C-alpha positions, 0 to 999 in steps of 0.5 A: 362869396364862397368863390372868395373864401375858396380863394381865400384858402387857394391863397393862404394855404401856399403859406407865406413868400420868404426872401433870404439873403444871400452870399454874395457882393452888393453895390449901393448906387444912391444916398449918402454912402454911392459907390460903396460896397457890401461883400457878405459872407453867410456861411462865414457871418461876416460882412465887408462893407466898403465906402468908394474910397474909403478904408472896409470895414468889418462886421459881424453877424450878430445873432441868428436871422428873423422873419419880418413882415414887409413889401405889403403886396395886394394879399400878404407881404413877404416875409423878409429875413432880418439879422442884426449886426455889428458894431454897433454904431456902425459909422461909415463916414458922417453915416451913423446906424443905432443898431443895424440889422441887415436885410434882404431885400423884398423881390424875390429870390427863389429861397436864395437861389442867386439865380433867380430875380435880382437879388437885393440886401438893404442896410439899415437901421432899427430904432424908433420911428426914424429910419435910414435904409440903404439898398444895395444890388447885385 
């Protein structure tokens, strides 16, 4: 029992693990948005979503980013940076997302360093129990 408490204290002392959004260009290779690109510029609070063969859609990062617990592991979850997007709803061809948001991927990226593990972002909706999620990667 003492060993378990010591291990729990050591793990919790490390603090929560955070996965942050990173500026850059991302693409998706599955689902209804296959071949779309997402150019994210955090300093300008803007993003551009360009569907394959379609016109670019300008997005604005609305409000302040927050962190949500996702990506559950054996001992803890990852705090994933999340920010709301406008326009709302976001309509891309036949896809419509109410309350759209960007989330950092579950892969850790060492506090936002683009040189760390491959970075992913998720374009998702934040309404009710029905989720639409599109994974983009660099």
